[in-house]
N, C-alpha and C positions, 0 to 999 in steps of 0.2 A: 503493499499501500505505500502511497506517494507520500502522502502527509506524515504519516507514522519514521519514514527515512528521514524526513525534514528534520523530525523533533530529534531524531536521535544526533543526526549533523550538530546542532546546539551543543557545546560542552557544558561538563557539569556546573563549572563556574560561571556561565553566563545564566543559568537556569535557574541557579541560586542566587543570583545577582536580582535577576528578574522575578523571583519568589518575594523576597524579601521587598523590593520595591513597589510591587504590587500592593501587598498586604501594610505596607506603612504608606500609600496611599491613599487605602480605605480607611486606616487608622486616624491619618488627618482629615479626612471628611464628617468622618462618624464621631468622632470625640469632642468638638465643638458643640456639637448636637445634641449628646448622651451624657457629655463627663464622664462615661465610662471608659476605663482603662482596659486594653486586651492586652493580652500574650499571644505570641505568635502562632501557637498552636489553636487559638480560637477562630481563626479564618483557614481553611482549607483551598486549594485549588482545584478545582471539578474537572477543567477542562483548560485545554491550551490548543487552538489555532494558530499553527504558525504561519502559516500563509496569510489569515488577515491578521496577524498578531494581535489575539484577542485572548483574555483571560476570563473565567468565571471563577466566582470567588463564590464556598458559600460559610454564613457564620454556624459555628459549632459551636457556641452558646447564646443567650439573648445577651443585649447590650443596648436594653432599654426598651421603651415598650413601641419604636419603630422600628428596631432591629434585632425581630426575631430568629431563634435557633433555627437553621434551616434555609434561611432568606438566602438567594442567591444577586449577587451584583456583578454586573461588566466589568470589565478593565483592561483597557486598549494599553498599547507599548508601542514604541520606536526604539531602534539601538541609531545611534549616531554619534561620531568622533568620541570614541570609546566608552560613551553613557548609554544607559537606557532610562528612557524617559514612560512613565506611568501615570494614566489617568483613569480615574474610576468614578463612576456614573450611578448617583447612587438612586434616581428617580427613574421608572421604566421612559 
């Protein structure tokens, strides 16, 4: 499968940086709204589409009344000049 091969080509360091950046982007969006601190494991990457440069993140616990366990959020990303840039969408 072509998508699977593309995902395997991304090195482990780049994947780790991307996951950290995506989770941090979510945290920076939700924290001012909820004042609920989250741990790294409180958000999981459920799906990655390398060709579209999109991730689906899912909360693993409640983070306030508007951020419930099991809720999913979309994250776009781009690589450039040795950096990864991530953006999270809180509303559909």
